TORPA-4810 file (N, C-alpha, C, O; in nm, 3 decimals):
<nodes>
NODE_1_2.136_-0.287_1.041_2.218_-0.168_1.048_2.129_-0.046_1.033_2.050_-0.039_0.939_X
NODE_2_2.139_0.048_1.123_2.061_0.171_1.109_2.144_0.281_1.045_2.089_0.373_0.984_X
NODE_3_2.278_0.274_1.060_2.364_0.371_0.994_2.505_0.316_0.986_2.546_0.229_1.063_X
NODE_4_2.579_0.373_0.890_2.718_0.335_0.866_2.794_0.463_0.836_2.749_0.544_0.755_X
NODE_5_2.907_0.482_0.899_2.985_0.604_0.874_3.084_0.576_0.762_3.169_0.487_0.773_X
NODE_6_3.072_0.653_0.655_3.162_0.640_0.541_3.299_0.697_0.578_3.310_0.780_0.668_X
NODE_7_3.400_0.653_0.508_3.536_0.703_0.533_3.547_0.852_0.504_3.638_0.918_0.556_X
NODE_8_3.456_0.907_0.422_3.459_1.051_0.394_3.393_1.132_0.506_3.400_1.254_0.507_X
NODE_9_3.328_1.061_0.601_3.261_1.128_0.712_3.109_1.132_0.699_3.041_1.159_0.798_X
NODE_10_3.056_1.105_0.582_2.912_1.105_0.560_2.848_0.988_0.636_2.906_0.880_0.645_X
NODE_11_2.729_1.010_0.689_2.654_0.904_0.756_2.557_0.844_0.654_2.474_0.914_0.597_X
NODE_12_2.567_0.712_0.633_2.478_0.639_0.543_2.371_0.577_0.630_2.399_0.487_0.709_X
NODE_13_2.248_0.625_0.616_2.138_0.579_0.701_2.055_0.472_0.631_2.035_0.475_0.510_X
NODE_14_2.008_0.377_0.712_1.918_0.273_0.662_1.805_0.258_0.763_1.805_0.166_0.844_X
NODE_15_1.710_0.351_0.757_1.600_0.349_0.852_1.464_0.356_0.785_1.365_0.396_0.846_X
NODE_16_1.459_0.316_0.657_1.331_0.309_0.586_1.346_0.210_0.471_1.451_0.149_0.454_X
NODE_17_1.241_0.195_0.394_1.244_0.106_0.278_1.263_0.186_0.150_1.246_0.308_0.149_X
NODE_18_1.299_0.119_0.045_1.310_0.178_-0.089_1.413_0.290_-0.095_1.388_0.395_-0.154_X
NODE_19_1.527_0.267_-0.036_1.634_0.366_-0.033_1.708_0.363_-0.166_1.743_0.255_-0.215_X
NODE_20_1.733_0.478_-0.225_1.795_0.482_-0.358_1.947_0.468_-0.356_2.010_0.474_-0.462_X
NODE_21_2.007_0.449_-0.240_2.151_0.425_-0.231_2.179_0.289_-0.164_2.288_0.266_-0.113_X
NODE_22_2.079_0.202_-0.167_2.092_0.069_-0.109_2.050_-0.035_-0.213_1.956_-0.012_-0.290_X
NODE_23_2.118_-0.147_-0.215_2.082_-0.254_-0.307_2.113_-0.390_-0.247_2.160_-0.401_-0.134_X
NODE_24_2.085_-0.491_-0.325_2.110_-0.629_-0.283_2.184_-0.699_-0.395_2.151_-0.681_-0.513_X
NODE_25_2.282_-0.778_-0.360_2.354_-0.855_-0.460_2.354_-1.002_-0.420_2.355_-1.036_-0.301_X
NODE_26_2.352_-1.087_-0.520_2.353_-1.231_-0.497_2.474_-1.291_-0.569_2.497_-1.262_-0.686_X
NODE_27_2.551_-1.372_-0.498_2.663_-1.437_-0.566_2.614_-1.523_-0.683_2.513_-1.593_-0.671_X
NODE_28_2.685_-1.517_-0.794_2.647_-1.593_-0.913_2.637_-1.742_-0.883_2.555_-1.812_-0.942_X
NODE_29_2.720_-1.792_-0.792_2.717_-1.934_-0.756_2.585_-1.974_-0.692_2.547_-2.091_-0.696_X
NODE_30_2.513_-1.879_-0.632_2.386_-1.909_-0.566_2.266_-1.888_-0.657_2.155_-1.931_-0.623_X
NODE_31_2.284_-1.822_-0.770_2.172_-1.787_-0.856_2.097_-1.909_-0.908_1.974_-1.909_-0.910_X
NODE_32_2.168_-2.013_-0.951_2.103_-2.134_-1.001_2.016_-2.199_-0.895_1.905_-2.242_-0.923_X
NODE_33_2.068_-2.206_-0.772_1.991_-2.264_-0.662_1.863_-2.184_-0.638_1.757_-2.241_-0.611_X
NODE_34_1.874_-2.053_-0.648_1.760_-1.964_-0.629_1.650_-1.996_-0.731_1.534_-2.015_-0.694_X
NODE_35_1.687_-2.001_-0.858_1.587_-2.027_-0.962_1.533_-2.170_-0.955_1.416_-2.193_-0.983_X
NODE_36_1.618_-2.265_-0.918_1.572_-2.404_-0.904_1.465_-2.414_-0.796_1.363_-2.480_-0.816_X
NODE_37_1.487_-2.349_-0.682_1.391_-2.354_-0.572_1.261_-2.283_-0.611_1.152_-2.331_-0.579_X
NODE_38_1.271_-2.169_-0.678_1.152_-2.097_-0.722_1.070_-2.184_-0.818_0.948_-2.191_-0.806_X
NODE_39_1.137_-2.249_-0.913_1.068_-2.337_-1.009_1.002_-2.455_-0.937_0.890_-2.494_-0.971_X
NODE_40_1.071_-2.511_-0.839_1.017_-2.622_-0.761_0.887_-2.582_-0.691_0.790_-2.659_-0.691_X
NODE_41_0.884_-2.463_-0.633_0.763_-2.415_-0.564_0.651_-2.390_-0.665_0.536_-2.427_-0.641_X
NODE_42_0.684_-2.328_-0.778_0.582_-2.297_-0.880_0.518_-2.425_-0.934_0.397_-2.429_-0.955_X
NODE_43_0.599_-2.528_-0.956_0.548_-2.653_-1.014_0.483_-2.745_-0.912_0.421_-2.844_-0.950_X
NODE_44_0.495_-2.715_-0.784_0.442_-2.804_-0.680_0.290_-2.804_-0.679_0.225_-2.709_-0.724_X
NODE_45_0.234_-2.911_-0.626_0.089_-2.922_-0.609_0.045_-2.876_-0.471_-0.072_-2.889_-0.435_X
NODE_46_0.138_-2.823_-0.394_0.109_-2.779_-0.259_0.005_-2.667_-0.262_0.027_-2.565_-0.328_X
NODE_47_-0.109_-2.684_-0.193_-0.212_-2.579_-0.193_-0.165_-2.450_-0.126_-0.227_-2.345_-0.143_X
NODE_48_-0.058_-2.458_-0.050_-0.006_-2.342_0.021_0.116_-2.283_-0.050_0.203_-2.223_0.014_X
NODE_49_0.123_-2.299_-0.183_0.244_-2.257_-0.255_0.267_-2.107_-0.251_0.382_-2.063_-0.258_X
NODE_50_0.162_-2.026_-0.240_0.183_-1.881_-0.228_0.258_-1.847_-0.101_0.348_-1.763_-0.101_X
NODE_51_0.222_-1.912_0.007_0.290_-1.890_0.134_0.434_-1.941_0.127_0.526_-1.877_0.179_X
NODE_52_0.454_-2.056_0.062_0.589_-2.109_0.045_0.676_-2.013_-0.035_0.792_-1.989_0.000_X
NODE_53_0.620_-1.956_-0.142_0.695_-1.863_-0.225_0.729_-1.737_-0.146_0.840_-1.686_-0.156_X
NODE_54_0.635_-1.687_-0.068_0.661_-1.568_0.013_0.774_-1.597_0.113_0.867_-1.517_0.126_X
NODE_55_0.766_-1.711_0.182_0.871_-1.748_0.278_1.006_-1.759_0.208_1.108_-1.713_0.260_X
NODE_56_1.007_-1.821_0.090_1.130_-1.838_0.014_1.190_-1.702_-0.022_1.311_-1.681_-0.006_X
NODE_57_1.108_-1.611_-0.070_1.158_-1.479_-0.109_1.214_-1.401_0.011_1.309_-1.324_-0.003_X
NODE_58_1.154_-1.423_0.129_1.202_-1.355_0.250_1.333_-1.413_0.302_1.404_-1.348_0.379_X
NODE_59_1.365_-1.533_0.259_1.484_-1.601_0.310_1.603_-1.596_0.215_1.703_-1.663_0.238_X
NODE_60_1.593_-1.519_0.108_1.702_-1.513_0.011_1.828_-1.465_0.080_1.827_-1.365_0.152_X
NODE_61_1.935_-1.535_0.058_2.064_-1.500_0.119_2.143_-1.409_0.028_2.242_-1.451_-0.033_X
NODE_62_2.100_-1.286_0.020_2.174_-1.189_-0.059_2.260_-1.104_0.033_2.253_-1.116_0.156_X
NODE_63_2.341_-1.021_-0.026_2.426_-0.931_0.051_2.378_-0.789_0.025_2.333_-0.755_-0.085_X
NODE_64_2.388_-0.707_0.127_2.345_-0.568_0.114_2.463_-0.484_0.066_2.577_-0.507_0.106_X
NODE_65_2.433_-0.388_-0.020_2.534_-0.296_-0.070_2.479_-0.154_-0.055_2.362_-0.128_-0.082_X
NODE_66_2.564_-0.063_-0.011_2.529_0.079_0.003_2.626_0.162_-0.080_2.740_0.122_-0.102_X
NODE_67_2.579_0.276_-0.127_2.667_0.372_-0.193_2.658_0.504_-0.119_2.549_0.556_-0.096_X
NODE_68_2.772_0.558_-0.083_2.776_0.690_-0.018_2.732_0.795_-0.119_2.783_0.800_-0.231_X
NODE_69_2.639_0.878_-0.080_2.587_0.981_-0.171_2.682_1.100_-0.182_2.663_1.186_-0.268_X
NODE_70_2.782_1.106_-0.096_2.878_1.217_-0.101_3.000_1.184_-0.187_3.037_1.263_-0.273_X
NODE_71_3.063_1.068_-0.164_3.188_1.036_-0.233_3.176_0.922_-0.333_3.266_0.901_-0.414_X
NODE_72_3.065_0.846_-0.328_3.045_0.736_-0.422_3.101_0.602_-0.379_3.086_0.504_-0.451_X
NODE_73_3.167_0.596_-0.263_3.220_0.467_-0.217_3.107_0.364_-0.205_2.993_0.397_-0.172_X
NODE_74_3.143_0.239_-0.231_3.050_0.128_-0.216_3.087_0.048_-0.092_3.205_0.025_-0.065_X
NODE_75_2.987_0.007_-0.018_3.006_-0.077_0.100_2.927_-0.205_0.080_2.804_-0.202_0.067_X
NODE_76_2.997_-0.317_0.077_2.933_-0.448_0.055_2.940_-0.528_0.183_3.045_-0.539_0.246_X
NODE_77_2.825_-0.583_0.220_2.814_-0.660_0.343_2.900_-0.786_0.336_2.896_-0.860_0.238_X
NODE_78_2.979_-0.808_0.441_3.059_-0.928_0.455_3.010_-1.008_0.575_2.903_-0.980_0.629_X
NODE_79_3.088_-1.105_0.616_3.049_-1.189_0.730_3.028_-1.106_0.858_2.926_-1.120_0.925_X
NODE_80_3.125_-1.022_0.891_3.118_-0.946_1.016_3.142_-0.797_0.998_3.148_-0.723_1.096_X
NODE_81_3.157_-0.753_0.875_3.184_-0.612_0.849_3.142_-0.578_0.708_3.104_-0.665_0.629_X
NODE_82_3.149_-0.449_0.675_3.124_-0.402_0.540_3.259_-0.375_0.474_3.349_-0.318_0.536_X
NODE_83_3.272_-0.415_0.349_3.395_-0.393_0.275_3.377_-0.272_0.185_3.276_-0.259_0.116_X
NODE_84_3.474_-0.183_0.188_3.465_-0.055_0.118_3.540_-0.060_-0.014_3.652_-0.111_-0.022_X
NODE_85_3.476_-0.006_-0.119_3.538_0.004_-0.251_3.520_0.147_-0.301_3.412_0.205_-0.291_X
NODE_86_3.628_0.203_-0.354_3.626_0.340_-0.403_3.622_0.338_-0.556_3.714_0.285_-0.618_X
NODE_87_3.519_0.395_-0.617_3.513_0.397_-0.763_3.620_0.489_-0.823_3.658_0.589_-0.763_X
NODE_88_3.667_0.453_-0.942_3.765_0.537_-1.011_3.700_0.667_-1.058_3.763_0.772_-1.060_X
NODE_89_3.572_0.658_-1.096_3.499_0.774_-1.145_3.402_0.819_-1.036_3.319_0.740_-0.991_X
NODE_90_3.412_0.942_-0.993_3.328_0.993_-0.885_3.201_1.061_-0.937_3.125_1.117_-0.858_X
NODE_91_3.178_1.057_-1.068_3.063_1.127_-1.125_2.930_1.062_-1.092_2.832_1.132_-1.069_X
NODE_92_2.924_0.929_-1.090_2.796_0.861_-1.068_2.784_0.812_-0.925_2.843_0.712_-0.886_X
NODE_93_2.705_0.885_-0.849_2.680_0.847_-0.710_2.540_0.789_-0.696_2.485_0.784_-0.586_X
NODE_94_2.483_0.743_-0.807_2.346_0.692_-0.807_2.336_0.555_-0.873_2.234_0.524_-0.935_X
NODE_95_2.438_0.472_-0.862_2.433_0.344_-0.933_2.333_0.246_-0.875_2.300_0.146_-0.939_X
NODE_96_2.285_0.271_-0.754_2.189_0.179_-0.692_2.044_0.227_-0.707_1.953_0.163_-0.655_X
NODE_97_2.023_0.336_-0.777_1.886_0.381_-0.804_1.816_0.283_-0.896_1.882_0.208_-0.969_X
NODE_98_1.687_0.283_-0.893_1.606_0.197_-0.979_1.643_0.213_-1.126_1.686_0.320_-1.169_X
NODE_99_1.628_0.105_-1.202_1.652_0.111_-1.346_1.552_0.206_-1.413_1.573_0.248_-1.526_X
NODE_100_1.443_0.239_-1.344_1.344_0.332_-1.396_1.385_0.478_-1.373_1.319_0.570_-1.422_X
NODE_101_1.494_0.498_-1.300_1.546_0.633_-1.277_1.444_0.725_-1.214_1.380_0.689_-1.114_X
NODE_102_1.428_0.843_-1.271_1.337_0.943_-1.217_1.191_0.902_-1.227_1.106_0.961_-1.160_X
NODE_103_1.160_0.804_-1.310_1.022_0.759_-1.328_0.984_0.643_-1.235_0.875_0.588_-1.246_X
NODE_104_1.074_0.606_-1.141_1.041_0.502_-1.044_0.921_0.547_-0.962_0.918_0.659_-0.911_X
NODE_105_0.823_0.461_-0.951_0.702_0.495_-0.876_0.723_0.466_-0.727_0.748_0.352_-0.688_X
NODE_106_0.713_0.569_-0.647_0.740_0.558_-0.506_0.616_0.574_-0.419_0.505_0.541_-0.461_X
NODE_107_0.635_0.625_-0.299_0.533_0.627_-0.196_0.522_0.765_-0.133_0.618_0.842_-0.129_X
NODE_108_0.403_0.794_-0.083_0.378_0.918_-0.011_0.308_0.882_0.120_0.208_0.810_0.120_X
NODE_109_0.361_0.932_0.229_0.300_0.906_0.360_0.285_1.039_0.435_0.373_1.125_0.433_X
NODE_110_0.172_1.051_0.499_0.148_1.169_0.582_0.082_1.124_0.711_0.001_1.031_0.712_X
NODE_111_0.119_1.190_0.818_0.063_1.154_0.948_0.060_1.277_1.038_0.152_1.359_1.037_X
NODE_112_-0.047_1.289_1.114_-0.058_1.395_1.212_-0.124_1.337_1.336_-0.225_1.267_1.325_X
NODE_113_-0.069_1.365_1.454_-0.123_1.316_1.580_-0.138_1.432_1.678_-0.048_1.514_1.694_X
NODE_114_-0.253_1.436_1.742_-0.279_1.540_1.843_-0.173_1.535_1.952_-0.122_1.639_1.995_X
NODE_115_-0.142_1.416_1.996_-0.041_1.399_2.101_0.098_1.401_2.038_0.127_1.322_1.947_X
NODE_116_0.181_1.490_2.087_0.319_1.497_2.040_0.409_1.435_2.146_0.413_1.482_2.260_X
NODE_117_0.480_1.331_2.107_0.569_1.262_2.201_0.695_1.345_2.226_0.729_1.433_2.147_X
NODE_118_0.762_1.316_2.334_0.880_1.390_2.374_0.988_1.391_2.265_1.059_1.490_2.248_X
NODE_119_0.999_1.281_2.191_1.103_1.268_2.089_1.064_1.333_1.957_1.148_1.345_1.867_X
NODE_120_0.938_1.377_1.943_0.892_1.437_1.819_0.915_1.588_1.819_0.895_1.655_1.920_X
NODE_121_0.958_1.638_1.704_0.974_1.781_1.691_0.843_1.847_1.648_0.814_1.961_1.686_X
NODE_122_0.763_1.773_1.568_0.635_1.824_1.518_0.526_1.719_1.536_0.555_1.601_1.554_X
NODE_123_0.403_1.762_1.531_0.289_1.669_1.542_0.265_1.593_1.412_0.205_1.486_1.414_X
NODE_124_0.311_1.647_1.300_0.283_1.582_1.174_0.389_1.599_1.069_0.477_1.685_1.080_X
NODE_125_0.380_1.515_0.966_0.474_1.521_0.855_0.406_1.472_0.727_0.308_1.398_0.731_X
NODE_126_0.460_1.514_0.615_0.428_1.461_0.483_0.562_1.429_0.421_0.648_1.516_0.409_X
NODE_127_0.580_1.304_0.382_0.710_1.261_0.331_0.691_1.173_0.208_0.616_1.076_0.211_X
NODE_128_0.758_1.208_0.100_0.752_1.131_-0.024_0.882_1.055_-0.042_0.991_1.110_-0.025_X
NODE_129_0.871_0.930_-0.077_0.987_0.847_-0.110_0.980_0.821_-0.261_0.931_0.717_-0.305_X
NODE_130_1.030_0.916_-0.338_1.026_0.912_-0.484_1.158_0.966_-0.539_1.230_1.037_-0.468_X
NODE_131_1.189_0.933_-0.663_1.307_0.988_-0.730_1.267_1.114_-0.806_1.293_1.127_-0.925_X
NODE_132_1.204_1.205_-0.735_1.153_1.329_-0.793_1.173_1.437_-0.687_1.147_1.414_-0.569_X
NODE_133_1.220_1.554_-0.728_1.247_1.659_-0.629_1.120_1.714_-0.564_1.037_1.777_-0.630_X
NODE_134_1.106_1.690_-0.436_0.995_1.747_-0.360_1.036_1.755_-0.214_1.115_1.674_-0.166_X
NODE_135_0.984_1.853_-0.146_1.020_1.878_-0.007_0.924_1.809_0.088_0.803_1.803_0.064_X
NODE_136_0.979_1.756_0.196_0.894_1.704_0.303_0.834_1.821_0.379_0.887_1.932_0.377_X
NODE_137_0.723_1.794_0.446_0.656_1.897_0.527_0.652_1.847_0.671_0.617_1.732_0.697_X
NODE_138_0.689_1.933_0.763_0.679_1.903_0.906_0.607_2.020_0.969_0.643_2.136_0.948_X
NODE_139_0.503_1.990_1.049_0.425_2.100_1.106_0.342_2.050_1.224_0.312_1.931_1.235_X
NODE_140_0.307_2.142_1.311_0.211_2.114_1.418_0.068_2.142_1.372_-0.028_2.105_1.440_X
NODE_141_0.054_2.207_1.257_-0.077_2.246_1.205_-0.140_2.130_1.127_-0.090_2.090_1.022_X
NODE_142_-0.248_2.078_1.178_-0.318_1.964_1.117_-0.359_1.994_0.973_-0.337_1.911_0.884_X
NODE_143_-0.419_2.109_0.949_-0.468_2.142_0.815_-0.353_2.157_0.716_-0.366_2.122_0.599_X
NODE_144_-0.240_2.208_0.762_-0.123_2.221_0.675_-0.074_2.083_0.629_-0.033_2.067_0.514_X
NODE_145_-0.079_1.985_0.717_-0.040_1.848_0.682_-0.139_1.790_0.581_-0.098_1.732_0.481_X
NODE_146_-0.268_1.805_0.608_-0.371_1.751_0.518_-0.361_1.816_0.380_-0.357_1.747_0.278_X
NODE_147_-0.356_1.949_0.376_-0.347_2.020_0.248_-0.218_1.984_0.174_-0.219_1.963_0.053_X
NODE_148_-0.108_1.977_0.248_0.020_1.942_0.187_0.019_1.802_0.127_0.076_1.779_0.020_X
NODE_149_-0.046_1.709_0.196_-0.057_1.571_0.147_-0.131_1.567_0.013_-0.081_1.510_-0.083_X
NODE_150_-0.249_1.628_0.007_-0.328_1.624_-0.116_-0.261_1.702_-0.230_-0.267_1.660_-0.345_X
NODE_151_-0.197_1.813_-0.198_-0.126_1.891_-0.300_-0.010_1.809_-0.358_0.008_1.805_-0.480_X
NODE_152_0.068_1.744_-0.271_0.181_1.665_-0.318_0.134_1.539_-0.390_0.196_1.498_-0.489_X
NODE_153_0.027_1.477_-0.343_-0.028_1.360_-0.412_-0.069_1.396_-0.554_-0.038_1.323_-0.648_X
NODE_154_-0.137_1.508_-0.571_-0.178_1.551_-0.705_-0.056_1.576_-0.795_-0.055_1.536_-0.911_X
NODE_155_0.045_1.641_-0.740_0.166_1.670_-0.818_0.236_1.540_-0.860_0.277_1.526_-0.975_X
NODE_156_0.250_1.446_-0.767_0.319_1.320_-0.798_0.239_1.234_-0.895_0.297_1.163_-0.977_X
NODE_157_0.106_1.240_-0.887_0.022_1.169_-0.984_0.038_1.229_-1.124_0.044_1.156_-1.223_X
NODE_158_0.045_1.361_-1.132_0.059_1.429_-1.262_0.190_1.391_-1.332_0.192_1.375_-1.454_X
NODE_159_0.297_1.376_-1.255_0.425_1.341_-1.318_0.445_1.190_-1.326_0.545_1.144_-1.381_X
NODE_160_0.351_1.112_-1.271_0.353_0.967_-1.285_0.460_0.895_-1.204_0.517_0.797_-1.251_X
NODE_161_0.488_0.944_-1.082_0.594_0.881_-1.001_0.544_0.832_-0.865_0.621_0.821_-0.770_X
NODE_162_0.414_0.802_-0.856_0.359_0.756_-0.728_0.283_0.626_-0.749_0.208_0.611_-0.845_X
NODE_163_0.302_0.532_-0.656_0.229_0.405_-0.663_0.134_0.386_-0.546_0.037_0.311_-0.556_X
NODE_164_0.162_0.454_-0.433_0.083_0.430_-0.313_0.095_0.551_-0.221_0.202_0.610_-0.209_X
NODE_165_-0.015_0.587_-0.156_-0.014_0.701_-0.064_-0.110_0.676_0.051_-0.216_0.616_0.033_X
NODE_166_-0.072_0.723_0.170_-0.158_0.712_0.288_-0.153_0.841_0.369_-0.051_0.908_0.378_X
NODE_167_-0.268_0.873_0.428_-0.280_0.985_0.521_-0.345_0.932_0.648_-0.453_0.874_0.644_X
NODE_168_-0.277_0.951_0.760_-0.330_0.908_0.890_-0.342_1.030_0.981_-0.252_1.113_0.990_X
NODE_169_-0.457_1.037_1.049_-0.480_1.141_1.149_-0.512_1.070_1.280_-0.604_0.988_1.287_X
NODE_170_-0.435_1.103_1.383_-0.450_1.037_1.514_-0.453_0.885_1.499_-0.537_0.817_1.559_X
NODE_171_-0.360_0.835_1.418_-0.339_0.692_1.395_-0.451_0.623_1.319_-0.450_0.501_1.305_X
NODE_172_-0.548_0.699_1.269_-0.658_0.643_1.191_-0.634_0.673_1.042_-0.603_0.786_1.005_X
NODE_173_-0.648_0.571_0.959_-0.631_0.589_0.815_-0.746_0.673_0.761_-0.862_0.631_0.766_X
NODE_174_-0.714_0.790_0.708_-0.814_0.883_0.655_-0.824_0.871_0.504_-0.933_0.879_0.447_X
NODE_175_-0.711_0.851_0.439_-0.709_0.841_0.293_-0.601_0.744_0.250_-0.492_0.739_0.306_X
NODE_176_-0.635_0.665_0.147_-0.540_0.571_0.089_-0.558_0.574_-0.062_-0.670_0.571_-0.112_X
NODE_177_-0.447_0.581_-0.133_-0.453_0.582_-0.279_-0.353_0.478_-0.330_-0.241_0.469_-0.281_X
NODE_178_-0.396_0.400_-0.429_-0.313_0.295_-0.487_-0.322_0.304_-0.638_-0.432_0.315_-0.693_X
NODE_179_-0.209_0.300_-0.706_-0.204_0.313_-0.851_-0.241_0.185_-0.925_-0.251_0.187_-1.047_X
NODE_180_-0.261_0.074_-0.855_-0.286_-0.051_-0.927_-0.430_-0.067_-0.969_-0.466_-0.168_-1.030_X
</nodes>
């Protein structure tokens, strides 16, 4: 799903990773099977157990849940449709945010390309996926993108909300930072 229209009219988009209004739920009846299979892989003598565990984690049969950021409605994935639930209390529209809240460590990406495609409005962007207030940058100016990336990276490092950052110029990785 790339987007879902909420009953209030808001468009719920799903076109990136680590979205703070998206989550996954697993039926309680399946939880035991999940842990049994994980334990089986961990205890196995299979030399390829890391690959088995990765495949297993990618195949988890969970359901996707979205929360509308405007009205708070919840949409839970069903067999062929999403089921809508309206909360009694409209105050909390962030129930799917990380348990770390504003301190969740996110990502920073910046890219600038000399060639601007027909569908692009600008040659470059700097975009942070963090639970911290910061503005994205869009520009045709290469230096503005580079300066904006380093300025925002420093700010996010100071407040402790960044885990990974990349800067690409003409599709070449120029800078990479990892908090690990």
